[in-house]
N, C-alpha and C positions, 0 to 999 in steps of 0.2 A: 324820214327819220329813221337813225338807226334804235333798234329797240333794246332796251336795258335786258340783263340777262335773267333768267326767268330759269325757276326748280321746275322740272318737269317730275311727274308721278314717277317712282324709282322702284321697281321689280326685280331687279337684278338678283336678290337676295333667295330668291325662290329658284332662279336657274341655276345658282351654285349649289345646291342641296343644302344637305344642313350643318355641314361646318364652314361656316362663314366668321369674316372677321371685321369689324366698324374699324376705318381708320378716322383718329380723331381729329377734328377742324373740318372735315369732310362728311357732312352728315349724309350725302347721298352716295358714297362711295364705299362699296362693300369688297373685299378680296377673299378668295377662297383661303381657309390658313392651312392648306397644303395643296399645291401645285400637282395638276394630275401627273405629270411626268418630272418629278422634280428628283429622281435618282439618275436619269438620264439625261438632264439638263438642268444643273442646278442653278436658279439666277438669285441675285439679290434681292432685297426688300425694294429698293429702289426700280428695278428693273420692274418686279411684277407691279409693283404700283403703276408705272410710267404705262404699262402693255394695258391695265385695267384702265385706265381713264382714256387711253387711246381708242378701247373696245365702246367704253360710255361714248365716245364722241361720235363712232360710228353708227350708234342708235341715233343718236340726235340727227346725223345725216340718211340715216334710212327711212326715219319718219316722214314722212309726208307735211305734215304742220309745222315740226320745226325746221326742215330744211327750208320751207320758203318763208318762216318768220324770224328767224333767230338769224344772228350775226355770224361769221366764225368766229368774232372776239367773244360773243356773246357763248356761244360752245365752249370755246378753251376757257372761260373763267368757271362757266357751270361744272366742267370735269374736275376743274382743280388746278389747272395752268395758270402761272400768274404773268405770262407773256406770250405772245401771239408767235414770237420766234420760237421760243421752247418748244411750244405747243407744236407748230409746222414742222420741225426736226425731227421730234418725237414721233409725230405720224409717220413722218416720212420713212423714218427709221423701220417703224413697227409694219406700215399697211402697204409699203413702195409708192405710196403716191401722196401728192401734197394735198390737203385739208378741200382746196377749190377743186383739184381734181377727183376727187372723191365723190365729193357734193355733185359736180356735172356729172359721174357716171351714176351715182346712186337715183338721181334725176330721171335720166334715160329710161329705170326699169321703174319707175313709181306707175301704179294705175291711172290713167286720164280721166 
């Protein structure tokens, strides 16, 4: 049976440093308030949010427990996407891989 989406402990705020911005209605999503290379490559808030959500999905896939227990749909919902189609499109745009391809590649490099 498919597992329901579960919230995992979130520690990204520590990774981003002192300047973080909480995204309303997404209690587990945080963004850097000022992107590192903003002057070189300005991006819209929506683009930054999408990239942040995809990076968080990568963390789920890179974690051995969530990679083996959560469905792609559950990860999609956990990071704030409303549909698997939108998630897959955004994921491929950011990483160059589909979520399934990324999951398989991550599993190859997990400790046994």
